[in-house]
PAPA-11900 format. One record per residue (C-alpha): residue in one letter; x, y, z. Coordinates in steps of 0.001 Angstrom, whole numbers, plus 500000, padded with zeros to 6 digits. Example, Ala and Ser with C-alpha at 12.3 -4.5 7.8 and 13.67 -1.06 7.14 Angstrom:
BEGIN
A512300495500507800 S513670498940507140 
***
This chain:
BEGIN
M368519400172405199 K367637401786401787 S370644403838401961 Y372837400726402414 A371155399256399430 R372039402136397218 Y375533401858398667 I375938398168397779 G374156398943394477 A376555401654393535 V379657399201393828 I377578396738391840 V376738399284389109 N380427400423388915 I381659396919388344 M379043396450385710 L380334399531383968 V383765397752383724 Y381966394777382239 V380651396934379662 S384344398183378677 Y385439394662378322 F382726393963376217 V383341397065373925 A387067396331373947 R386215392761372686 L384091393975370013 A386982396310369111 Y389264393581368963 L386873391390366980 F386212394171364115 E389748395167363940 N390564391463363027 W387351390434361605 S388860388314358832 Y390825386236361468 F387908385538363554 Q384816385539361173 A384776381682360595 G384851380823364458 L381664382923364880 A379397380636362935 D377123378138364298 G376532380033367638 G380368380347368096 V379877384091368920 W377724382972372100 R380377380616373308 I382962383149372766 F381641386160374254 L380130384024377369 G383647382747377715 G384975386162377330 M382789387393380175 Y383616384596382483 L387331385190381868 D386787389095382305 T385667388236385873 P389210387324387228 A390690390436385461 I388340392794386695 C388566391580390163 Y392197391804390362 T392542395391388619 N389691396848390691 A390938394954394064 L392340398177395404 W389484400297394395 L387040397955396137 L389228397803399109 M389243401672399511 V385759402392399216 L384546399373401437 L387381399796404012 P385368400049407520 L387123402923408830 H385019406051409873 V387972408532409424 K388104408244405894 E384631409445405237 S385276412677403362 D384829414153399995 A388657414105399130 Y388912410607399901 Y385944409724397735 R387479411862394801 V390614409883395137 C388640406639394800 R386802407788391655 W389845408889390129 L391661405527390865 F388670403761389342 V388402405750386066 V392204405772385573 V392715402034386157 N389941400951384064 S390585403447381115 L394263402069381155 M392996398326380865 F390859399431378086 V393557401230376119 V395841398082376620 Q393189395993375070 L392775398276372044 C396599398495371374 D396590394461371599 A393850394515368829 V396262396250366736 Y399221394010367708 F397120390724367242 R397595390493363431 F401506390079364219 T401305387399366803 L397941385702366410 R397590385609370288 R397034387940373319 T400080389803374574 T401935388736377917 L404253390355379955 T406848389096377842 V406318391730375387 F408302394247377681 H411244391813377346 E410760391332373730 F411048394995372947 D413421395859375908 G415931398538374756 E414216399286371629 G414487403156371324 N411714403818368771 L408498402338370339 M407096405830371205 Q407461406511367404 I405533403237366542 F402996404157369041 G402511407463367824 I402192406563364284 E399691403673365249 M397447406178367178 L397213408346363767 R396406405202361891 H393788404056364365 W392508407391365355 Y389027405605365921 F390565403904368859 V391873406970370222 I388078408534370163 L386907405098371503 A389386405381374429 V388422408931375357 A384677408114375029 M385291405234377260 A387159407275380061 V384146409876379866 M381571407193380213 L383234405735383276 W383528409203384903 R379996410272384101 C378448406994384871 Y380500406351388113 L378096406149391202 E379664407189394445 P379360404400396937 R378525406340400037 V375912406080402581 R373422408852402528 S371532409922405593 Q368636412070405912 E370749414985407434 S373557414742404717 G370799414290402112 A369351417711403252 K372597419196403393 S373426418075399726 Q370292419227398500 E370823422693399883 S374333422930398515 G373684421195395287 V376022418400395903 R374928415228394063 S375205411816395752 Q377575412813398811 E377646410468401597 P376909411534404937 R379642411673407562 V379557409340410225 K380283412142412659 S378361415246412988 Q379272418836412485 E380290418981416123 P382853416711417664 G382094414570420414 V378416414001419676 R379182410803417900 T377296408038419836 Q378693404437420514 E375606403128418841 T376465404997415652 L379916403671415503 L378891400311416143 A376226400168413527 Y378809401715411155 Y381247398979411821 V379060396027411947 S377357397086408749 R380682397808406854 V382524394836408206 C379480392779406799 I379550394331403291 L383212394079403180 L383341390344403905 F380420389822401351 F382286391737398666 V385792389855399590 Y384035386414399186 F382833387522395798 T385999388921394691 V388023385927395548 V385548383760393880 G385717385921390723 M389841385815390918 R389552381795391132 G386745381322388562 G384260379609390579 F382485378918394108 T383342374930394786 R386436374293396782 D387620371950394075 I388019374634391369 R391595375443390700 P392436379165390073 V391568380074386506 N394241380258383901 V394593381291380304 N393964377456379045 R390492377940380400 A389671379793377064 G389995376719375206 Q386495375280376355 F384854378031374464 I386388377693371096 T386650375382368349 R389843376995366719 P392877377896368599 T393051381392366920 D389861382084368527 V391209381789371894 A392502385347371572 L388997386764371233 V387813384639374451 L390799386287376527 N391498389623377415 T394885391192377745 P394726392349381465 F394071388711382164 T397007387149380173 M399350389796381471 L398474389138384956 K398738385423384558 S402140385440383154 I403576387156386337 G405829384535387657 E404428381741385596 Q406806378969384646 A406484378437381075 F407916374942381109 A406948371899382987 D407614368112382512 P403905366762381396 H404817363179382425 Y403055361681379354 F405564358770379611 S406881357293382872 D410190358653382516 E412474360519379995 Q413966356986378636 Q410478355926377561 A409448359273375875 E412759359114373782 T412202355719372596 V409487357414370650 F411210360681370034 S414841361416370607 P416436364955370148 L419644363605370567 K421132363124366831 V424088361431365251 A424697362620361438 E423860359817359163 N424909358990355653 Q428271360709355906 V430258361268352686 A434072360893353001 G435688364130351991 R432626365950351164 E433421369550350100 R433024372078352752 K430482374576351472 N429696377806352924 V426239378291354285 V424330381536354035 F420962381862355727 V418822384929354572 I415968385309357026 I413551387745355822 E411123389768358072 S407671388582357756 F408218386851354235 G405262384560354321 R404519382112351610 E401359383878350990 Y403298386566349116 I405413384522346978 G403641383723343507 G405764380404343058 F404402378876346195 N400652379352345388 R399740378211341895 D398161375182343535 I396661377083346356 L395368380458345056 G395224379427341501 D397377379749338508 D396720383435337927 Y398074384453341337 Q401167386530340581 G402225387463344226 Y404670390054344963 T408114388640344389 P409060388098340599 F412674387627341632 V412112384942344190 D409807383215341849 S412446382980339236 L414991381817342047 M412745378854343093 E413063377350339402 H416613376706340331 S416176375859344060 L414870373179346078 T411493374018347795 Y408902372348349981 R405087372402349110 Y404430372281353077 S407060374400354778 F406437376112357908 C408142378364360751 N407920377258364452 G406905380624366173 R405090383594365508 K407568386208366453 S410980387367365451 I412596386183368572 D411135382543367968 A412919382595364431 M416595382353365628 P416323379550368171 A414515377657365531 I416367378175362308 L419766378195363898 S419451375956367017 S416548373601366108 L414555374639368900 P410968375136368490 M408580377829370504 F406394375807372924 V404329378063375193 E406675381142375453 P409555382183373330 Y412494380573374841 V414751383894375014 L412250385296377294 T411866382573379971 P414449381966382972 H415715378918380726 A417096381346378242 T420503380898380339 N420624377209379639 H423713375722377633 I422477375404373787 R424398375282370849 G423457375710367237 I424949375509363829 A427624378138364148 G429059376349367153 Y428765372856365566 L430128373934362214 G432860375924364177 D433955372478365502 M434721371676361738 G436644375018361122 Y434032377215359984 Y434063380838360735 S430709382324361574 A428980386076361466 F425510387059361944 F424038390379360435 H421117392295361771 G420676396048360347 A419515397251363706 W421530398580366500 Q423579395956368617 G421018395309371473 S418044395033369215 M415451392310369794 G418212390356371955 F419640388853368721 Q423397389550369576 A422950388169372878 F421653384798371436 A424368384868368637 R427136385041371241 S425368382455373554 T425206379961370467 E428865380633369490 W428783382879366533 N432381384423366047 D431090388071364890 Y427949390002364991 F427598393058362571 S424831395601363314 Q423862399019362290 E426678400518364032 D429078398534361979 Y427457399408358771 E427416403170359584 A431046402904360341 D431990401436357012 A432729404636354560 R432081402313351739 F428131402627352239 G425774405348352901 G425999405551356732 H422956406785358824 A421293408077355753 D420315404685354976 Y418458404139358273 D414628403569357927 G413662405883360777 W412329403034362697 W414253399659363120 A417156399329360964 I419037400086357858 F417073399528354883 D417270395990353133 E418893396951349858 P421957398747351438 F422472396358354194 M422162393268351730 Q425040394831349839 Y426972395422352903 F426316391708353780 A427464390517350496 T430715392614350446 K431595391603354063 M431338387803353072 S434119388360350620 E436322389457353473 F435909386259355601 R438002383127355315 E436209379967353963 P434418377783354904 F432017380134356661 V428240380186357975 T426690383655358072 G423246384720358910 L421072387901357866 F418071389057359437 T416185391686357483 A413846394532358888 T412246396514356075 S409173394453355695 H408606395073359339 H405815397515360634 P405283400305359717 F406265399017356328 R408312401868355027 V410524401708351606 P413192404307350942 E412247407563349462 Q413605407120346016 Y411373403889345648 A408129405770346928 D406685405415343457 S408375402301342151 F406619399652343706 A402611399068343676 D400887399234347013 G399015396024346818 T396023395277348753 L397753395243352335 P400397397796353662 I403015395168353665 H402820394343349933 K404746397461348684 T407757396374351194 I407582392711350154 R408040394131346440 Y410985396154347645 V412603393118349680 D412185391066346440 H414296394024344527 A416740394042347256 L417324390398346943 R417467390424342987 R420604393251343662 F421923390964346604 F422286387909344170 A423830390077341543 T426497391347343645 A427010387859345251 R427477386060341804 R430498388045341322 Q432147387054344355 P434747384081344422 W432851382363347201 F429567382207345344 D429277378792343791 N430565376984346870 T427789378325348925 I424336376945349830 F421685379860350396 I418769379307352636 I416160381754352048 T413147381801354774 S411153384317357047 D411095384715360631 H407400384338360711 T404323385335358500 N402529388438358703 M399300390186357266 S397171388134355167 D394177388681352692 H393622385028351945 E391471382702353985 Q393885379847353359 Y396642381688355448 M394244382753358036 S393722379489359533 D395595378113362708 I398297376297360265 G398092378914357574 G399480381534359928 F402815379337360233 C403381379152356350 S406876380274355903 P408918379526352769 I411915377375352840 I413983377721349676 I417515375828349380 Y419524377270346676 D422856375668345597 P424412377656342577 S426702374529341720 G423459372458341390 T424794369525343785 I421640369881345808 S419019369341342810 P416389371938342459 G412766370998342451 R409746370821344537 S409433368235347292 D406134367063349002 A408101366580352250 I406950368592355174 A409814371218356032 Q410149373497359046 H412651375732360487 I414125373386363088 D415015370888360137 L417402373296358679 M420240372573361034 P420022368861360935 T419839368905357321 L422670371013356797 L425035369230359506 N424384365831358095 Y424990367397354333 L428059368730355421 G429533365963357190 Y429385366764360676 D429888363399362831 K429347364122366393 P426122364088368419 Y423996367052368570 I420476368189369925 S417845368828367499 F413894368640367507 G413802368517363664 C414860366128361040 D417129365661358013 L415065366715355175 F417471364915352666 S417756361589354451 T414118361266355951 A411266359587353950 V408789361905352950 E406074360308354978 Q408281360682357981 T408724364358357953 Y406730366652360303 A406191369855361496 V405210371033365029 N404126374511366375 Y402038375944369022 L399405378531369194 N397267379661372063 G397594376843374187 I397218374171371229 Y400065372075369779 Q399753371475366179 Y401490368283364575 A401563367659360922 K402792364546359476 N401894362394356244 G399414364554354827 L397611364986358108 L397549367851360950 I396193367102364425 Q395412369688367212 F396435368681370632 D395390370807373750 G397981369064376144 Q395509366412377150 R393775365277374169 T393492365576370300 T390604367867369694 A390690368118365671 L392191366532362598 F392546368021359363 R394127367060355947 L397182369280355311 S396145370324352091 D392989371633353909 Y394720375043354373 A391446376802355391 M390879374053358051 E387278373614356945 H386601369986357450 N387480368487361013 L387770364744360633 I388272363851364088 S385079361914364065 D386294359879361081 E387147356382362436 T389038356013359353 Y391668358053360814 A391664356622364504 A394951354738363983 D396838357814362411 V395602360118365357 T396714357912368124 S400339357268366493 M400585361000365856 E399211362056369276 N401827359639370996 E404631361171368808 L403644364766369743 K403525363763373351 A407211362431373326 I408425365637371343 I406700367862374012 Q408100365702376997 T411678365530375928 Y411459369317375300 M410291370153378583 Y412398367628380348 R415576368908378590 M414506372575378985 V414035372233382738 N416898370112383294 N419272372142381289 K420048369315378616 L419980371127375536 A423387370467374519 P424965366914373922 
***
């Protein structure tokens, strides 16, 4: 009986070792991203987060160790051999070491996405040929994680207890031979002496033990004992946190990856009885307003700068970070003096692949990036197609190779006439060719922007073009000739931001000499934000603070600073209305030029929480109820006003509007109704 107790105990101890590895991985995740999580650990938050983490570690551990458990518990006497149990040990150590490494990798990736990674990451970077380079350089930069991973693998190997029943005979044999913790054979050294009673005892005991562990493994996978508990999902993490950002700390990467297998990102929540009722509150079907007969058909140029958050731009931060804050963009600061900008401007996603649907097709990111879901085959249109109806030529530019990030596929599906990539740049003898490749992602921004400006002079007018830059992407390299030209700053990205600002200065110097310049509207924004060293930009809403700068050299669009709320999905309807598009179109944003300031809004999604900003307020909605309310000017989100009855009517109204946006989005996504 004692031998069976040791057998069961060995299984339990080994599982406890896995819990220890997940706990250490969570600590590593926390300390690697301490500035993002420290606010959520106050007032007992650390205990809630780590207890919730242990709860959500359980299904991940049960799923990833199910095969090992089956192998060691399988009631089959012919498996009882040293070789078989060596295989079991290797399986245990390799699988759980791999899960540990996955979590360490995600700890590094978190600051770029503010969320745990799901299986969509493999589609996001599908076809990228430089991932091993990126992985290698990150191993060097995070050498301490490499040491930690090796130490964890050694710990799992050395502390592993072999789950085999020891008999007196085999115990004596093991003692004589010096072999530690070897399980006895069920059969003796001489075949044929096995008794019926021995086999019966073996199978009865092992089947009972197997059933015991099967029950608790299934319970662990589901997340509870009672019959009415639904299988635990990633949204369960929300009950242990007060800030959406902290959801990433409660979750673990193996769990989020497993739970994203076969998951349908979009489902109609049925907040309203039907779609018609929802669209009485919010309708994405728009018809251009305030048409001006004979309006001049201006060119439109989108400059989407990688990771170019508002935090880095001095001109956006005098009233947030102080009058002495200079930022890293002297040229953009000077351009803002002649541009229309927005005090509260936001992106609608946290990844590059979220930006194109939002900026160019007015489609926000909810739950998962649209282009990575099965609904990516839906018929959608965008500004290129709509302006194409008006005779515009369109071309999109990205300095990486043609298949990178899926940008070319999206551009084609939304009716862009042409797409120019790294291959096209290198084939143009007027420029530097492959020598201008950054070695990681794409052509450096300065030469590619010169190519962009030059090519536009070859296009017929009116045209709409888009440029997606790359240099301010990790690993944040600048051309060798500028290695000593730009100060490093306090974060790795700051040097590349200075370089991008220089590249923009040179781009506009070239563009000003072109015949199309004065008849062009320039939109400068970022795909998303990135690394931060100010608490105002580490909050749930701070992580979405992208600039929106509208520059019209002719002055027809008056420069100035607007108090309206602006977001990526507003750009398409604003431009379509301004340029005189007169047909119905689908947009989840609003026309910033004709919408009253108090009616402008922004919506985004982070770790299971929808955020909705309007009229100076911001609510957080978990899909069922509003969990928090902040003033929009409270960038650090320090004062939750949800209990203040003064705002009860505002919360009710905003929640109703947000529900309508979500339901119409889900309904149209599921039913392929994203084009008029």
